[in-house]
C-alpha positions in Angstrom: 0.0 0.1 0.0 1.1 3.6 -0.9 2.2 5.5 2.0 -0.5 7.8 1.0 -2.9 5.0 1.4 -1.4 4.0 4.5 -1.5 8.5 6.1 -5.7 7.9 4.8 -6.5 5.2 7.4 -4.3 7.0 9.7 -6.9 9.8 9.7 -10.0 7.1 9.4 -8.5 5.3 12.1 -8.3 8.8 14.3 -11.7 10.2 13.0 -13.4 6.5 14.1 -11.8 6.7 17.5 -12.7 10.3 18.2 -16.2 9.1 17.2 -15.8 6.0 19.3 -14.7 8.4 22.4 -17.7 10.5 21.8 -20.2 7.5 21.8 -18.8 6.6 25.2 -19.3 9.8 26.7 -23.1 10.0 25.5 -23.5 6.2 26.5 -22.4 6.9 30.2 -24.8 10.4 30.7 -27.6 10.8 28.5 -28.1 7.0 27.0 -28.2 5.8 30.8 -30.1 8.6 32.0 -32.6 7.5 29.0 -32.2 4.0 30.1 -33.4 4.8 33.5 -36.4 6.4 32.2 -36.8 3.8 29.6 -38.2 1.3 32.0 -41.2 3.7 32.7 -42.3 3.2 29.2 -41.5 -0.4 28.6 -38.4 0.1 26.5 -35.4 -0.8 28.9 -34.8 -4.2 27.3 -34.5 -2.7 24.4 -32.2 0.4 24.9 -30.1 -2.1 27.1 -29.7 -4.5 24.3 -28.7 -1.4 21.7 -26.6 -0.1 24.1 -24.5 -3.2 24.3 -24.5 -3.7 21.1 -23.4 -0.6 20.0 -20.8 -0.9 22.2 -19.5 -4.2 20.8 -19.4 -3.2 17.3 -17.8 0.1 17.8 -14.7 -1.8 19.6 -14.5 -4.3 16.8 -15.0 -1.8 14.2 -12.1 0.2 15.8 -9.8 -2.9 16.1 -10.8 -3.8 12.6 -9.5 -0.2 11.4 -6.4 -0.6 13.0 -5.7 -3.6 11.7 -6.2 -2.0 8.1 -3.9 1.1 9.1 -1.2 -1.5 10.4 -1.6 -4.5 8.1 -2.1 -2.6 4.9 -5.6 -3.9 3.5 -7.9 -6.1 1.0 -10.8 -4.8 -0.6 -12.9 -7.2 1.6 -11.9 -6.2 4.7 -12.3 -2.1 3.5 -16.0 -3.5 2.4 -16.8 -5.6 5.6 -15.6 -2.7 7.7 -18.0 -0.5 5.7 -20.9 -2.8 5.9 -20.2 -2.6 9.9 -20.3 1.5 9.8 -23.7 0.7 7.7 -25.0 -1.7 10.7 -23.7 0.7 13.4 -25.6 3.3 12.0 -28.6 1.6 11.8 -28.5 1.0 15.8 -28.3 4.4 16.2 -31.4 5.3 13.9 -33.1 2.2 16.2 -32.1 4.3 19.1 -33.4 7.4 18.1 -36.7 5.4 17.1 -36.8 4.3 20.6 -36.0 7.8 22.0 -39.2 8.8 19.5 -41.6 6.2 21.0 -40.6 7.1 24.7 -41.4 10.8 23.4 -44.7 10.0 21.7 -45.6 7.6 25.2 -45.4 11.2 27.4 -41.5 11.2 28.2 -41.3 14.7 26.8 -43.5 16.0 29.8 -40.8 14.8 32.6 -37.6 14.8 30.4 -38.1 16.8 27.6 -34.2 18.1 27.7 -33.5 14.9 27.9 -34.9 13.5 24.6 -33.9 16.5 22.8 -30.2 16.0 23.8 -29.8 12.5 23.2 -31.8 13.0 19.7 -29.3 16.2 18.9 -26.2 13.5 20.2 -27.9 10.8 17.4 -28.2 13.2 15.0 -24.6 14.1 15.2 -23.0 10.7 15.9 -24.9 9.6 12.5 -23.3 12.1 10.2 -19.9 11.5 12.0 -20.4 7.8 10.3 -21.5 9.5 7.0 -18.4 11.4 7.1 -16.3 8.3 8.0 -18.1 5.6 5.5 -17.2 8.5 2.6 -13.6 8.4 3.8 -13.5 4.3 3.3 -15.0 4.7 0.1 -12.5 7.3 -1.1 -9.9 4.7 -0.1 -11.9 1.6 -1.6 -11.4 4.5 -4.7 -7.7 4.9 -4.3 -6.9 1.4 -4.1 
């Protein structure tokens, strides 16, 4: 792989590392608060499951990106990582739906600020993933 390819993978890895740190902060603050609230609206098991999958998948993608960066890459590995990013995005979308369900079930009356904050974070994180996917697509096009 060329030096440009290595540098590009370093950028993507660093960008996704930043994403994973922000996601972990969101999980430890807003999502845990929402999780406590979600039981009142029949969503605790759902939100708990999404949180666990978000954390596992994020760790797996981070590891895959580091492997790509350190060992070069094959197109199939790059494609697989890109699909995992799509899965991560779908988990964030699923979480956003749970926030909407809680809102429809009356959570806004007691926790409207938390719901708005969480929806804002989800939007930001999904946009971030779009950027990471674009970076991987650009790398794949250069390979």
